[in-house]
mmJSON file of the N, C-alpha and C atoms, coordinates in Angstrom:
{"data_MODEL":{"atom_site":{
"group_PDB":["ATOM","ATOM","ATOM","ATOM","ATOM","ATOM","ATOM","ATOM","ATOM","ATOM","ATOM","ATOM","ATOM","ATOM","ATOM","ATOM","ATOM","ATOM","ATOM","ATOM","ATOM","ATOM","ATOM","ATOM","ATOM","ATOM","ATOM","ATOM","ATOM","ATOM","ATOM","ATOM","ATOM","ATOM","ATOM","ATOM","ATOM","ATOM","ATOM","ATOM","ATOM","ATOM","ATOM","ATOM","ATOM","ATOM","ATOM","ATOM","ATOM","ATOM","ATOM","ATOM","ATOM","ATOM","ATOM","ATOM","ATOM","ATOM","ATOM","ATOM","ATOM","ATOM","ATOM","ATOM","ATOM","ATOM","ATOM","ATOM","ATOM","ATOM","ATOM","ATOM","ATOM","ATOM","ATOM","ATOM","ATOM","ATOM","ATOM","ATOM","ATOM","ATOM","ATOM","ATOM","ATOM","ATOM","ATOM","ATOM","ATOM","ATOM","ATOM","ATOM","ATOM","ATOM","ATOM","ATOM","ATOM","ATOM","ATOM","ATOM","ATOM","ATOM","ATOM","ATOM","ATOM","ATOM","ATOM","ATOM","ATOM","ATOM","ATOM","ATOM","ATOM","ATOM","ATOM","ATOM","ATOM","ATOM","ATOM","ATOM","ATOM","ATOM","ATOM","ATOM","ATOM","ATOM","ATOM","ATOM","ATOM","ATOM","ATOM","ATOM","ATOM","ATOM","ATOM","ATOM","ATOM","ATOM","ATOM","ATOM","ATOM","ATOM","ATOM","ATOM","ATOM","ATOM","ATOM","ATOM","ATOM","ATOM","ATOM","ATOM","ATOM","ATOM","ATOM","ATOM","ATOM","ATOM","ATOM"],
"id":[1,2,3,4,5,6,7,8,9,10,11,12,13,14,15,16,17,18,19,20,21,22,23,24,25,26,27,28,29,30,31,32,33,34,35,36,37,38,39,40,41,42,43,44,45,46,47,48,49,50,51,52,53,54,55,56,57,58,59,60,61,62,63,64,65,66,67,68,69,70,71,72,73,74,75,76,77,78,79,80,81,82,83,84,85,86,87,88,89,90,91,92,93,94,95,96,97,98,99,100,101,102,103,104,105,106,107,108,109,110,111,112,113,114,115,116,117,118,119,120,121,122,123,124,125,126,127,128,129,130,131,132,133,134,135,136,137,138,139,140,141,142,143,144,145,146,147,148,149,150,151,152,153,154,155,156,157,158,159],
"type_symbol":["N","C","C","N","C","C","N","C","C","N","C","C","N","C","C","N","C","C","N","C","C","N","C","C","N","C","C","N","C","C","N","C","C","N","C","C","N","C","C","N","C","C","N","C","C","N","C","C","N","C","C","N","C","C","N","C","C","N","C","C","N","C","C","N","C","C","N","C","C","N","C","C","N","C","C","N","C","C","N","C","C","N","C","C","N","C","C","N","C","C","N","C","C","N","C","C","N","C","C","N","C","C","N","C","C","N","C","C","N","C","C","N","C","C","N","C","C","N","C","C","N","C","C","N","C","C","N","C","C","N","C","C","N","C","C","N","C","C","N","C","C","N","C","C","N","C","C","N","C","C","N","C","C","N","C","C","N","C","C"],
"label_atom_id":["N","CA","C","N","CA","C","N","CA","C","N","CA","C","N","CA","C","N","CA","C","N","CA","C","N","CA","C","N","CA","C","N","CA","C","N","CA","C","N","CA","C","N","CA","C","N","CA","C","N","CA","C","N","CA","C","N","CA","C","N","CA","C","N","CA","C","N","CA","C","N","CA","C","N","CA","C","N","CA","C","N","CA","C","N","CA","C","N","CA","C","N","CA","C","N","CA","C","N","CA","C","N","CA","C","N","CA","C","N","CA","C","N","CA","C","N","CA","C","N","CA","C","N","CA","C","N","CA","C","N","CA","C","N","CA","C","N","CA","C","N","CA","C","N","CA","C","N","CA","C","N","CA","C","N","CA","C","N","CA","C","N","CA","C","N","CA","C","N","CA","C","N","CA","C","N","CA","C","N","CA","C","N","CA","C"],
"label_alt_id":[null,null,null,null,null,null,null,null,null,null,null,null,null,null,null,null,null,null,null,null,null,null,null,null,null,null,null,null,null,null,null,null,null,null,null,null,null,null,null,null,null,null,null,null,null,null,null,null,null,null,null,null,null,null,null,null,null,null,null,null,null,null,null,null,null,null,null,null,null,null,null,null,null,null,null,null,null,null,null,null,null,null,null,null,null,null,null,null,null,null,null,null,null,null,null,null,null,null,null,null,null,null,null,null,null,null,null,null,null,null,null,null,null,null,null,null,null,null,null,null,null,null,null,null,null,null,null,null,null,null,null,null,null,null,null,null,null,null,null,null,null,null,null,null,null,null,null,null,null,null,null,null,null,null,null,null,null,null,null],
"label_comp_id":["MET","MET","MET","GLU","GLU","GLU","LYS","LYS","LYS","LEU","LEU","LEU","THR","THR","THR","ALA","ALA","ALA","LYS","LYS","LYS","GLN","GLN","GLN","LYS","LYS","LYS","ALA","ALA","ALA","GLU","GLU","GLU","MET","MET","MET","THR","THR","THR","TYR","TYR","TYR","ASN","ASN","ASN","MET","MET","MET","LEU","LEU","LEU","GLN","GLN","GLN","LYS","LYS","LYS","ARG","ARG","ARG","LYS","LYS","LYS","ILE","ILE","ILE","LYS","LYS","LYS","LYS","LYS","LYS","ALA","ALA","ALA","LYS","LYS","LYS","GLU","GLU","GLU","LYS","LYS","LYS","GLU","GLU","GLU","ASN","ASN","ASN","MET","MET","MET","VAL","VAL","VAL","PHE","PHE","PHE","GLU","GLU","GLU","VAL","VAL","VAL","VAL","VAL","VAL","GLY","GLY","GLY","GLU","GLU","GLU","SER","SER","SER","VAL","VAL","VAL","LYS","LYS","LYS","ARG","ARG","ARG","CYS","CYS","CYS","ASN","ASN","ASN","LYS","LYS","LYS","ARG","ARG","ARG","ARG","ARG","ARG","ARG","ARG","ARG","ILE","ILE","ILE","ARG","ARG","ARG","CYS","CYS","CYS","ARG","ARG","ARG","TRP","TRP","TRP"],
"label_asym_id":["A","A","A","A","A","A","A","A","A","A","A","A","A","A","A","A","A","A","A","A","A","A","A","A","A","A","A","A","A","A","A","A","A","A","A","A","A","A","A","A","A","A","A","A","A","A","A","A","A","A","A","A","A","A","A","A","A","A","A","A","A","A","A","A","A","A","A","A","A","A","A","A","A","A","A","A","A","A","A","A","A","A","A","A","A","A","A","A","A","A","A","A","A","A","A","A","A","A","A","A","A","A","A","A","A","A","A","A","A","A","A","A","A","A","A","A","A","A","A","A","A","A","A","A","A","A","A","A","A","A","A","A","A","A","A","A","A","A","A","A","A","A","A","A","A","A","A","A","A","A","A","A","A","A","A","A","A","A","A"],
"label_entity_id":["1","1","1","1","1","1","1","1","1","1","1","1","1","1","1","1","1","1","1","1","1","1","1","1","1","1","1","1","1","1","1","1","1","1","1","1","1","1","1","1","1","1","1","1","1","1","1","1","1","1","1","1","1","1","1","1","1","1","1","1","1","1","1","1","1","1","1","1","1","1","1","1","1","1","1","1","1","1","1","1","1","1","1","1","1","1","1","1","1","1","1","1","1","1","1","1","1","1","1","1","1","1","1","1","1","1","1","1","1","1","1","1","1","1","1","1","1","1","1","1","1","1","1","1","1","1","1","1","1","1","1","1","1","1","1","1","1","1","1","1","1","1","1","1","1","1","1","1","1","1","1","1","1","1","1","1","1","1","1"],
"label_seq_id":[1,1,1,2,2,2,3,3,3,4,4,4,5,5,5,6,6,6,7,7,7,8,8,8,9,9,9,10,10,10,11,11,11,12,12,12,13,13,13,14,14,14,15,15,15,16,16,16,17,17,17,18,18,18,19,19,19,20,20,20,21,21,21,22,22,22,23,23,23,24,24,24,25,25,25,26,26,26,27,27,27,28,28,28,29,29,29,30,30,30,31,31,31,32,32,32,33,33,33,34,34,34,35,35,35,36,36,36,37,37,37,38,38,38,39,39,39,40,40,40,41,41,41,42,42,42,43,43,43,44,44,44,45,45,45,46,46,46,47,47,47,48,48,48,49,49,49,50,50,50,51,51,51,52,52,52,53,53,53],
"pdbx_PDB_ins_code":[null,null,null,null,null,null,null,null,null,null,null,null,null,null,null,null,null,null,null,null,null,null,null,null,null,null,null,null,null,null,null,null,null,null,null,null,null,null,null,null,null,null,null,null,null,null,null,null,null,null,null,null,null,null,null,null,null,null,null,null,null,null,null,null,null,null,null,null,null,null,null,null,null,null,null,null,null,null,null,null,null,null,null,null,null,null,null,null,null,null,null,null,null,null,null,null,null,null,null,null,null,null,null,null,null,null,null,null,null,null,null,null,null,null,null,null,null,null,null,null,null,null,null,null,null,null,null,null,null,null,null,null,null,null,null,null,null,null,null,null,null,null,null,null,null,null,null,null,null,null,null,null,null,null,null,null,null,null,null],
"Cartn_x":[81.281,82.038,81.283,81.994,81.385,81.4,80.388,80.361,81.28,82.193,83.125,82.638,82.925,82.575,83.577,83.219,84.103,85.437,85.394,86.625,87.544,86.975,87.784,88.403,87.603,88.119,89.267,89.087,90.112,91.402,91.275,92.457,93.157,92.384,92.965,93.699,93.034,93.633,94.899,94.848,96.0,97.173,96.913,97.974,98.575,97.705,98.165,99.072,98.662,99.44,100.771,100.8,102.049,103.057,102.578,103.466,103.945,103.001,103.354,104.277,104.173,104.978,106.464,106.842,108.235,108.673,107.789,108.128,108.078,107.013,106.823,106.891,108.093,108.246,107.772,107.831,107.445,105.964,105.157,103.717,103.348,104.203,103.956,103.922,104.695,104.743,103.42,102.816,101.598,100.35,100.234,99.001,99.308,98.518,98.705,97.461,97.661,96.529,96.534,95.371,95.268,93.99,94.092,92.9,92.266,91.062,90.38,89.096,89.03,87.837,87.593,86.532,86.209,86.339,87.048,87.157,88.567,88.901,90.206,90.001,90.688,90.538,91.7,91.404,92.47,92.665,93.896,94.154,95.169,94.873,95.792,96.724,98.019,98.983,98.853,98.441,98.341,97.289,96.214,95.139,95.435,96.525,96.997,95.984,95.366,94.482,95.375,95.027,95.88,95.79,96.912,96.952,98.308,98.308,99.574,99.747,100.984,101.229,101.113],
"Cartn_y":[142.158,142.09,141.233,140.279,139.463,140.232,139.993,140.647,139.887,140.612,139.995,140.212,139.238,139.409,140.369,140.901,141.852,141.194,139.914,139.206,139.092,138.764,138.647,139.982,141.051,142.38,142.722,142.398,142.689,141.95,140.685,139.895,140.448,140.808,141.366,142.662,143.533,144.817,144.607,143.682,143.409,142.906,141.968,141.429,142.51,143.355,144.447,145.379,145.679,146.592,145.975,144.669,144.012,144.156,144.076,144.242,145.678,146.618,148.029,148.457,147.765,148.11,148.061,147.103,146.966,148.174,148.609,149.737,151.053,151.235,152.515,152.343,152.481,152.352,153.611,154.737,156.006,156.054,155.355,155.379,154.769,153.9,153.264,154.297,155.359,156.399,157.15,157.402,158.212,157.416,156.233,155.478,154.042,153.525,152.146,151.35,150.186,149.361,148.067,147.629,146.387,145.658,144.351,143.568,143.201,143.721,143.471,142.71,141.476,140.666,140.539,141.175,141.083,142.424,143.357,144.672,145.214,146.122,146.772,148.151,148.397,149.694,150.583,151.86,152.821,153.638,153.733,154.431,155.536,156.668,157.783,157.739,157.864,157.78,158.976,160.108,161.314,161.178,160.463,160.324,159.253,158.546,157.538,156.429,155.961,154.806,153.568,152.623,151.447,150.593,150.457,149.666,149.003,147.926,147.284,147.31,147.292,147.225,145.785],
"Cartn_z":[-32.015,-30.759,-29.734,-29.168,-28.121,-26.812,-26.017,-24.71,-23.765,-23.169,-22.233,-20.807,-19.97,-18.563,-17.938,-16.796,-16.119,-15.79,-15.448,-15.096,-16.306,-17.465,-18.678,-19.044,-18.933,-19.227,-18.295,-17.021,-16.02,-16.346,-16.728,-17.06,-18.288,-19.313,-20.533,-20.232,-19.471,-19.135,-18.327,-17.373,-16.517,-17.347,-18.258,-19.106,-19.988,-20.541,-21.386,-20.594,-19.369,-18.54,-18.144,-17.932,-17.582,-18.719,-19.966,-21.113,-21.218,-21.002,-21.117,-19.987,-18.854,-17.68,-18.015,-18.857,-19.249,-20.068,-20.992,-21.849,-21.094,-20.313,-19.643,-18.132,-17.598,-16.146,-15.44,-16.167,-15.562,-15.241,-16.032,-15.823,-14.47,-13.981,-12.69,-11.572,-11.735,-10.712,-10.633,-11.794,-11.831,-11.486,-12.067,-11.913,-11.505,-10.597,-10.156,-10.52,-11.135,-11.541,-10.752,-10.393,-9.639,-10.029,-10.193,-10.469,-9.139,-8.918,-7.656,-7.952,-7.506,-7.753,-9.239,-9.736,-11.157,-11.846,-11.24,-11.866,-11.749,-12.637,-12.585,-11.984,-10.874,-10.225,-10.608,-10.823,-11.072,-9.811,-9.377,-8.133,-8.362,-7.825,-7.919,-6.729,-6.991,-5.908,-4.971,-5.506,-4.691,-3.603,-3.924,-2.946,-1.913,-2.098,-1.151,-0.892,-1.962,-1.821,-1.786,-0.939,-0.819,-2.079,-2.779,-4.003,-4.134,-4.9,-5.223,-6.726,-7.173,-8.612,-9.033],
"occupancy":[1.0,1.0,1.0,1.0,1.0,1.0,1.0,1.0,1.0,1.0,1.0,1.0,1.0,1.0,1.0,1.0,1.0,1.0,1.0,1.0,1.0,1.0,1.0,1.0,1.0,1.0,1.0,1.0,1.0,1.0,1.0,1.0,1.0,1.0,1.0,1.0,1.0,1.0,1.0,1.0,1.0,1.0,1.0,1.0,1.0,1.0,1.0,1.0,1.0,1.0,1.0,1.0,1.0,1.0,1.0,1.0,1.0,1.0,1.0,1.0,1.0,1.0,1.0,1.0,1.0,1.0,1.0,1.0,1.0,1.0,1.0,1.0,1.0,1.0,1.0,1.0,1.0,1.0,1.0,1.0,1.0,1.0,1.0,1.0,1.0,1.0,1.0,1.0,1.0,1.0,1.0,1.0,1.0,1.0,1.0,1.0,1.0,1.0,1.0,1.0,1.0,1.0,1.0,1.0,1.0,1.0,1.0,1.0,1.0,1.0,1.0,1.0,1.0,1.0,1.0,1.0,1.0,1.0,1.0,1.0,1.0,1.0,1.0,1.0,1.0,1.0,1.0,1.0,1.0,1.0,1.0,1.0,1.0,1.0,1.0,1.0,1.0,1.0,1.0,1.0,1.0,1.0,1.0,1.0,1.0,1.0,1.0,1.0,1.0,1.0,1.0,1.0,1.0,1.0,1.0,1.0,1.0,1.0,1.0],
"B_iso_or_equiv":[0.0,0.0,0.0,0.0,0.0,0.0,0.0,0.0,0.0,0.0,0.0,0.0,0.0,0.0,0.0,0.0,0.0,0.0,0.0,0.0,0.0,0.0,0.0,0.0,0.0,0.0,0.0,0.0,0.0,0.0,0.0,0.0,0.0,0.0,0.0,0.0,0.0,0.0,0.0,0.0,0.0,0.0,0.0,0.0,0.0,0.0,0.0,0.0,0.0,0.0,0.0,0.0,0.0,0.0,0.0,0.0,0.0,0.0,0.0,0.0,0.0,0.0,0.0,0.0,0.0,0.0,0.0,0.0,0.0,0.0,0.0,0.0,0.0,0.0,0.0,0.0,0.0,0.0,0.0,0.0,0.0,0.0,0.0,0.0,0.0,0.0,0.0,0.0,0.0,0.0,0.0,0.0,0.0,0.0,0.0,0.0,0.0,0.0,0.0,0.0,0.0,0.0,0.0,0.0,0.0,0.0,0.0,0.0,0.0,0.0,0.0,0.0,0.0,0.0,0.0,0.0,0.0,0.0,0.0,0.0,0.0,0.0,0.0,0.0,0.0,0.0,0.0,0.0,0.0,0.0,0.0,0.0,0.0,0.0,0.0,0.0,0.0,0.0,0.0,0.0,0.0,0.0,0.0,0.0,0.0,0.0,0.0,0.0,0.0,0.0,0.0,0.0,0.0,0.0,0.0,0.0,0.0,0.0,0.0],
"pdbx_formal_charge":[null,null,null,null,null,null,null,null,null,null,null,null,null,null,null,null,null,null,null,null,null,null,null,null,null,null,null,null,null,null,null,null,null,null,null,null,null,null,null,null,null,null,null,null,null,null,null,null,null,null,null,null,null,null,null,null,null,null,null,null,null,null,null,null,null,null,null,null,null,null,null,null,null,null,null,null,null,null,null,null,null,null,null,null,null,null,null,null,null,null,null,null,null,null,null,null,null,null,null,null,null,null,null,null,null,null,null,null,null,null,null,null,null,null,null,null,null,null,null,null,null,null,null,null,null,null,null,null,null,null,null,null,null,null,null,null,null,null,null,null,null,null,null,null,null,null,null,null,null,null,null,null,null,null,null,null,null,null,null],
"auth_seq_id":[1,1,1,2,2,2,3,3,3,4,4,4,5,5,5,6,6,6,7,7,7,8,8,8,9,9,9,10,10,10,11,11,11,12,12,12,13,13,13,14,14,14,15,15,15,16,16,16,17,17,17,18,18,18,19,19,19,20,20,20,21,21,21,22,22,22,23,23,23,24,24,24,25,25,25,26,26,26,27,27,27,28,28,28,29,29,29,30,30,30,31,31,31,32,32,32,33,33,33,34,34,34,35,35,35,36,36,36,37,37,37,38,38,38,39,39,39,40,40,40,41,41,41,42,42,42,43,43,43,44,44,44,45,45,45,46,46,46,47,47,47,48,48,48,49,49,49,50,50,50,51,51,51,52,52,52,53,53,53],
"auth_comp_id":["MET","MET","MET","GLU","GLU","GLU","LYS","LYS","LYS","LEU","LEU","LEU","THR","THR","THR","ALA","ALA","ALA","LYS","LYS","LYS","GLN","GLN","GLN","LYS","LYS","LYS","ALA","ALA","ALA","GLU","GLU","GLU","MET","MET","MET","THR","THR","THR","TYR","TYR","TYR","ASN","ASN","ASN","MET","MET","MET","LEU","LEU","LEU","GLN","GLN","GLN","LYS","LYS","LYS","ARG","ARG","ARG","LYS","LYS","LYS","ILE","ILE","ILE","LYS","LYS","LYS","LYS","LYS","LYS","ALA","ALA","ALA","LYS","LYS","LYS","GLU","GLU","GLU","LYS","LYS","LYS","GLU","GLU","GLU","ASN","ASN","ASN","MET","MET","MET","VAL","VAL","VAL","PHE","PHE","PHE","GLU","GLU","GLU","VAL","VAL","VAL","VAL","VAL","VAL","GLY","GLY","GLY","GLU","GLU","GLU","SER","SER","SER","VAL","VAL","VAL","LYS","LYS","LYS","ARG","ARG","ARG","CYS","CYS","CYS","ASN","ASN","ASN","LYS","LYS","LYS","ARG","ARG","ARG","ARG","ARG","ARG","ARG","ARG","ARG","ILE","ILE","ILE","ARG","ARG","ARG","CYS","CYS","CYS","ARG","ARG","ARG","TRP","TRP","TRP"],
"auth_asym_id":["A","A","A","A","A","A","A","A","A","A","A","A","A","A","A","A","A","A","A","A","A","A","A","A","A","A","A","A","A","A","A","A","A","A","A","A","A","A","A","A","A","A","A","A","A","A","A","A","A","A","A","A","A","A","A","A","A","A","A","A","A","A","A","A","A","A","A","A","A","A","A","A","A","A","A","A","A","A","A","A","A","A","A","A","A","A","A","A","A","A","A","A","A","A","A","A","A","A","A","A","A","A","A","A","A","A","A","A","A","A","A","A","A","A","A","A","A","A","A","A","A","A","A","A","A","A","A","A","A","A","A","A","A","A","A","A","A","A","A","A","A","A","A","A","A","A","A","A","A","A","A","A","A","A","A","A","A","A","A"],
"auth_atom_id":["N","CA","C","N","CA","C","N","CA","C","N","CA","C","N","CA","C","N","CA","C","N","CA","C","N","CA","C","N","CA","C","N","CA","C","N","CA","C","N","CA","C","N","CA","C","N","CA","C","N","CA","C","N","CA","C","N","CA","C","N","CA","C","N","CA","C","N","CA","C","N","CA","C","N","CA","C","N","CA","C","N","CA","C","N","CA","C","N","CA","C","N","CA","C","N","CA","C","N","CA","C","N","CA","C","N","CA","C","N","CA","C","N","CA","C","N","CA","C","N","CA","C","N","CA","C","N","CA","C","N","CA","C","N","CA","C","N","CA","C","N","CA","C","N","CA","C","N","CA","C","N","CA","C","N","CA","C","N","CA","C","N","CA","C","N","CA","C","N","CA","C","N","CA","C","N","CA","C","N","CA","C","N","CA","C"],
"pdbx_PDB_model_num":[1,1,1,1,1,1,1,1,1,1,1,1,1,1,1,1,1,1,1,1,1,1,1,1,1,1,1,1,1,1,1,1,1,1,1,1,1,1,1,1,1,1,1,1,1,1,1,1,1,1,1,1,1,1,1,1,1,1,1,1,1,1,1,1,1,1,1,1,1,1,1,1,1,1,1,1,1,1,1,1,1,1,1,1,1,1,1,1,1,1,1,1,1,1,1,1,1,1,1,1,1,1,1,1,1,1,1,1,1,1,1,1,1,1,1,1,1,1,1,1,1,1,1,1,1,1,1,1,1,1,1,1,1,1,1,1,1,1,1,1,1,1,1,1,1,1,1,1,1,1,1,1,1,1,1,1,1,1,1]
}}}
């Protein structure tokens, strides 16, 4: 396994989530994902952290 940079991981995760978003719209209600700088942050909607889908 090659070591990926945080940015590459973030992009891969983001792309994967974009594909899954079509299949699972309900998951958007529970968890919001956002690529921030070089990392992917997970935000809980209940805690009201500012995030965008």
